[in-house]
Phi, psi and omega in degrees: 000134185286135178263155171293157180302323181290329179282324174303315182297319180298321182291319179294319179301317177298313170303318183290328177298321180291315178292333177298310179303319177301313184293320181302313184294314184296318178289329180302310180298317181295322181284316181282351184305307186299308178291328178293316177298324181287318181292328182257007176059045177267141179288152181301324186296335184287342179302321176301318177293321180295317175301320182294329187293325175297313182290329175298319176294324177296325182295308177297323176292321178297317187285303187291319180297313182294319173300312183291325178297321179285347177254315186264342182127118185293321184298315183298314182291329176299306186291321177295327174295320179294323179296322183295310184283342175290316182291319179298317182292322182295332183270345186304325182294345181276005184298130175243350181191181191293323185293321177299311180302316178298319180288319181296312184289331172296319177292318177299325179294323175304314177293315180295320183293328180276325189293311187299307178308315181294315179303317181297317179295322178296316181298313183286346173290339183296140183296136177093352184247343193294331192256008184262116173293332178296322181294316182295317178293327178295311183299316185287341180290351174300328182296304170298331176295314176302325177296322178298313179299319178295323176293317179300313181297319180300321180291320189275321194246329186292330175296333187264316184252000177088173182300329184291339185298328186286334174283329179293314174296319180296344181257337179273326186290323176304340175298321175289326180293326180297319177294320179296316177303313183297328174290310187291317188262014188295331183250012182272159174296120187241003174195178176302143179298150179300135178091346175276146177297142179294139183295149178235142178300335179296338181297339178293338190261039169303150182301321186290338178235017179295323176301317179295318183296314180297314179292325179288329181292334179272326184287327185295307182298316180290323176296319181292335181303322190296301185293327183294317181294321179294315183294309185283328183260343182305314179298313184293320179297316179302316182297319181284343173273004176090005177291133177291165185302325181296319178294313182301316184291320179293317179299318181295321173301314179296316177302314184281332173296323179292324177298315179298308179307312181296323180294317180291315182296313179290332172294318178295312183292330178300331178284352187240333181246176176284111190294326181300312178291325173298320178298313177300319175293329180292317179295321181295315178296323177295320176300318180294325179291322177291325173302321178296325176291322173305317190276317193245007183297355179290339182266130186295321180299307179302317181303313181292317182295316182286327175299314175301315180296314180294329176289322179300317178290309184297322179297313178297323183294321179299315180295317174301321182291323177294319179302321179289325181290325182285343181266353182311125177301330184280358188261015182295126183081356179238035189294316179296320180296316183293316184289324179298320184296312184283330172295323177299319176299316177296323179289326173303316178300320182290322180297312180295322178293321179292322177297311183297324183299319176294323177294321181302321179287320179297325184276000170092012179285340177078183182284338173291325174301325173299310181297331176297325174299321180287328178298307183302311179302312178304315178298314176297320184293321176300315175303319182289322185289321174299316177300327177298323179285349174272353178289149167314142187306321183289349181249006178265154179285338184223000000 
C-alpha cells in the first residue's frame, strides 16, 4: 500500500532511530572500555573478546531475528528486539567482572542484531522507497550517527557520572524508539501473506543469482572488518597514546560524523553513478586509508585524519552493500531474512577480526598490526565487489 510522503518520512525516521540505537550501544562499549577496564581491573587483551561478544550475539540475532520476522511478523519481532537490548544496557552498570560483561553483551547483541535489518526491511517495503540506494544509506547512517551521540554524551557525562552512565541512557532511550516504531510501522506489511508458503533462506540461492550471493557472502565479512576495527579500537589506541578523554571523545565524534557524511554522499552518488562499481572503488579506497594508518599511525594527527577518511568511505560502502542485498531478485518476500543473513556474515568477519586483534597485541604486533587486519579485509572486499561487476547483468544483485 502506497503511503503519503509524510508517512514515508515517519517510517524512514523510525527505521533511522533503530539503527541510531544500534550505533549508540556499539560506540558506548568502545568509549566506556578504557575506564571500565581500569575500574574492573580487566587486562587490555580482554577487550577484544568483549567487543567480539557483542558481535557474536549480533550474528545470531541477525539470522534468527530476520527469519522470525518474515514468518511471525516483523513489527512484533522488532519491538521485542528493542526491549532485549534496552534491558541488557540497563543491567550493564551492575557488572563486576569479565563473565558478567560477556553474557550481557551477547544478549544485547542478539537484540541489536535483529532490530536493524528488520527496521530496514520494513522501511524499504514502503512503495516508492524499495529501489532507492539513497534511502538504505540514509537509514544505515544512523549507526555512525549513534556513535556521534555516544561520543558527545561520553565527553559531557562520563567524567562526572562514570562509565556506567552511558549504558543507563542507552537503555532508557530505546523505550521511546519502541513506541515510535509501533506507530510508524503499524500499517506496513509485516509478515508473509496468509496462504503463501513461508519463505526459506535457501530461496536466496536460486541459480540465476547464485554467483551474486556467493560473492556478496565473501564481500560482507571482509568489508565489515574495516569499520569494526576502526570503531572498536580507535578510542583505546588514542588512550594508549596519551590522549585525554576529551580528545578521544572529540576525535571519535569526528570519525563518526565522517561516517554519516560518507553514507549520505555515497548514497546520493549511487543514484547517479553505477552503484556496483562505486562500491568496489569504496572498499579499495578504505583499504588504502588503513594502509596509511599502518604506515603513519604513530602520529596522533595522522591517526585521527586517516581514521576519519577510512570511516567516511567504509561506512558508505556498508550502506551500498546493504542496498545490493535488499535488491536481490531472489529475496522477494525475504527482505528481513536476506539483509539479516548478509549482515550476520559481516558480523562473523568482525568477530574473527576482533578476536585476532586481541591475539595480535598478545603476540607483540602492536596496534598497527590491528589496523593491518582491516587493510586485508578491505582489499578482499574490493576484489569481491569488482568480481561481482564482472558477472552477466542478469545474475548481478545490482
